[in-house]
C-alpha positions in Angstrom: -23.6 21.3 -17.4 -20.9 20.8 -14.8 -18.8 23.8 -13.9 -15.1 23.0 -14.2 -12.6 24.4 -11.6 -8.9 24.7 -11.8 -6.9 23.2 -8.9 -3.2 22.8 -8.0 -2.9 19.7 -5.9 0.2 19.6 -3.7 1.2 16.4 -1.8 4.1 16.9 0.7 6.8 14.3 0.3 9.7 15.7 2.4 10.8 18.9 4.1 10.5 21.6 1.4 9.4 19.0 -1.2 6.1 18.1 -2.7 4.5 16.6 -5.8 2.3 19.0 -7.7 -0.5 18.2 -10.1 -2.6 20.7 -12.1 -6.1 19.7 -12.9 -9.2 21.3 -14.4 -12.4 19.4 -13.6 -15.5 19.2 -11.4 -15.0 19.4 -7.6 -15.8 15.7 -7.2 -13.2 14.7 -9.8 -10.6 17.0 -8.3 -11.1 15.4 -4.9 -10.9 11.9 -6.4 -7.7 12.9 -8.3 -6.2 14.0 -5.0 -7.1 10.7 -3.3 -5.6 8.8 -6.2 -2.4 10.8 -6.0 -2.1 10.2 -2.3 -2.7 6.5 -2.8 0.0 6.3 -5.5 2.5 8.1 -3.3 1.7 5.9 -0.3 1.9 2.7 -2.4 5.5 3.5 -3.2 7.7 1.4 -5.4 7.9 -1.7 -3.2 9.7 -4.9 -4.1 10.0 -5.7 -7.8 7.7 -8.4 -9.0 10.1 -11.3 -9.1 11.5 -10.5 -5.6 7.9 -10.0 -4.3 6.9 -13.4 -5.6 9.9 -15.1 -4.0 9.4 -13.3 -0.7 5.6 -14.1 -0.7 6.2 -17.8 -1.5 8.9 -18.1 1.2 6.6 -16.5 3.7 3.5 -18.6 2.8 5.3 -22.0 2.4 8.3 -21.7 4.7 9.3 -19.0 7.2 6.9 -18.1 10.1 8.7 -14.8 10.4 9.4 -11.9 8.0 12.8 -10.2 7.7 12.3 -6.6 8.9 14.5 -5.1 6.2 12.6 -7.0 3.5 9.3 -5.8 5.0 10.5 -2.2 5.1 11.2 -2.3 1.4 7.7 -3.3 0.6 5.0 -0.8 -0.5 1.8 -0.5 1.6 -0.1 -2.9 -0.7 2.5 -5.6 -0.3 2.7 -5.0 3.5 -1.1 -5.3 3.7 -1.0 -8.7 2.0 1.7 -10.0 4.4 -0.4 -8.7 7.4 -3.5 -10.5 6.0 -1.6 -13.8 5.8 -0.2 -13.2 9.3 -3.6 -12.7 10.8 -4.9 -15.8 9.0 -2.0 -17.9 10.4 -2.7 -16.5 13.9 -6.4 -17.4 13.7 -5.7 -20.9 12.4 -3.0 -21.5 15.1 -5.5 -20.4 17.8 -8.2 -22.7 16.4 -5.7 -25.7 16.3 -4.6 -25.1 19.9 -8.1 -24.8 21.2 -9.7 -27.7 19.4 -11.3 -30.4 21.5 
C-alpha cells in the first residue's frame, strides 16, 4: 500500500506571483505532477493553430528566415519545431556545398 502525501506545488511566474497546485499522492506522482505543471507553463499559449500552420508553411516552403516577433510569440514546442527545421536546412545546405 502506497502512502499518500499532501503537497502544495508553487511555480513562480513573476515577481510576487506564482501558480499553486494542491495534490495528494505518492512522492513519485507528486514529482511528476510538478514536472507536468512546469512543462505546461513553459509551453505557453503560442500561436493559435491557424496562424501556426500559416507560419510553418511559409517557413518550410518559402522564407529562409523567421520574423523575430513571430518567433517570440511561439511557445517552446513551436520554437523547437522551427529550430529542428532550421538545423535540417543547415545540414542539407552544407552537404550540397561540399558535394563532389
